[in-house]
N, C-alpha and C positions, 0 to 999 in steps of 0.2 A: 056822763055829762054830754048832752047833745051839743054838737058844734057843726059849723058849716065850713067845709074846706073848698077853697077855690084853687084849681090848678092853673098855674101860669103857663102860657104858651112857650114852648121851647123853641129856641132859634133853630132854623133848619141848617144842617151842616153845609158848609161851603164846599162845593165840589170843584177841585182843581183839575185843569185839563190843559193840554197844549193846543194852541192855535195851529192851523195847517203849516204855516211857515216854521214854527218852532218844531213841529214833528218832523218836517223835512230835514231840518238841521240836525235833529237828534238821530234820525235814521242814518244820515251821512256820517256823523261822528261815530255812531255805533259800528258802522261798517269798517271804520278805520281803527277801532279800538280792539275788537276781538270778534271772531265769527260767532261765538256763543251769544255775545251781547247783541250783535246785529239780528240774529234769529229771534232772540227774546224780545227785542224792541218791536220787531215786525209782528210777532205773535200777540203782543199786548195791544199795539196800536192799530193793527189791521185785522186782527181776529178777535180781540176783546178778551183774551184769556187772562185769568187771575194768575198771580205769582205762583201759587201752588200747582195750578194746572199746567203752567209752562214747564215747571220743574219735573212734573210727573209725565209729561207727554212722551210717548214711546213711538218708535218708528212704525210698528204695525198700525198705529192710530192715524198715520199720515198717508193720504192718497194724493200723491203729487199730480197724477194724470187727471183725476177728477176735481182737483182743487178743494178737497174736503179734509177736515180734521174731525176725529172722534174724540171728544173730551170725556174720558171715562173715569178719571181719577185725579186726585190732588194730593199734594204733600202738605201736611200741617206745619205750623210754625216750629214745632219741635223736631221736625224731620221724619216723623212716622208717616206711613208704615214702611218706609224704605230703609234698607241697610246702607251703610256708608262705605262698605268695601265690596270688592268684586266688580265684575263687568255688568253692564246694564244695556238694555235696549232703549234707554232714554235718548231723546234728541239732544238735550243739553247735558254734556258730561265734562269731567275734568280731563286732563291730558292722558290719564291712564284708562279712560273709558268708564270710570265710575260716575254714577249719577251725582249731581250736585244738589245739596240741600240749601245752600246759601250762596248767592252771587250778586246780590243787590249792589255791592260795591262796584261791580263792572258797569252797571247802568249809571251809577254816580259819576264814574270817570267819563263816560260818554256825554252825560249831561253837562259836565264842566267843560268838556271840549267843544260842545255846541253853544256854550255861553248861557246855559240854563242852570241856575243854582237851585236845584230842587232836592238834592240829597239822596238819590237812589230810591225814591219812592216809586216802585214799579207799578203800583195800582193806578197811578195817574194815567198810565197808558190805556188802561181799561176805561177810565172815564173819558179819555180822548176818543176812543172807539165809539162810545155811545153818543157823544156830542157830535161827532162827524156824521153819524147816521141820521141823527135828528136834524142837523143842518141841511141834509139832502132830502128832507121830507119823507124819510122812510117811516112807514106807519109805526105807531107806538107799540102795538102788539108784536110786530116783527122785531123791533129792537129788544123788547122784553124776552122774546124767545132766543134771539141770537146771544144776548148777554146772560141768559139763564137766570134772570131775576125771578124770585118767588112772587113778588108783588108788583103790580102796575104802578103803585106809588113810588117804588124805587126807580122805575124807568122814567117817571115824570120829572125827576130831578134834573134830567139831561135835556129836556125839551126846549129850553130857552137860553142856554148858556153861551153859545158862540157869540163872539163880539160882532160878527158880521150879520147875525140874525136881525137885529133892529134895523140895520141899513137895508137889508133885503126886504123887510116888511114895508119900510117907507118907499122903497123903489117900486114895489108892487102897487102901492097906492098911487104913485106918480104916473104909472103906466095907464092907469084907468081901468075900467071894467073890460073884460075880454068876453067876446061872444063866440060861440061855436060856429064854424063854417056851415052854411046851409047846404042843401043837396047839390048845388052847382059849384061849391068850393069857395064862394065869396062870403064875406062876413055880413051878417044880417044888418040891414040898414045902411050899408056902405054904398049902395048904388052901383056896384061893380058887375052887373049882369051882362 
């Protein structure tokens, strides 16, 4: 039986993120909550790591002098491939030095202390990282590479989300067109020779 099927447009998922002031409050609250939480919030908000990448990060992957991280592995939701006992080279460990597979509750505590009722959703920090880069006019392909996105369409979700972006756009229009300085350092047409 021939029929015609029309697909409905799916709503794009809403991407939650922290504004700069919210992130600052969260970082401050995390530093007062627990050192692991502080490090995790910084790795998510300032480096864009996923939850599983934060959990799997090991000290040999960290170059403090060069300011570089090698993201080589992640821990899945069920805790594989890592064992839950024994010592670990992981950056985030429990009090006995074992790697943690779950600790989102620590981020939830920091969020509540910062006045942010988000419920320990660590992935919001990764969204915040991408939005912060986009708000600073970092090229989309650079954001894609830093975030490790497979598709540019994923990266495009972050390109317009900051609450200050519309105000910055209007401010740019209010300033008027800009002209490059001529060879004498004055603006073209300004009569400043």
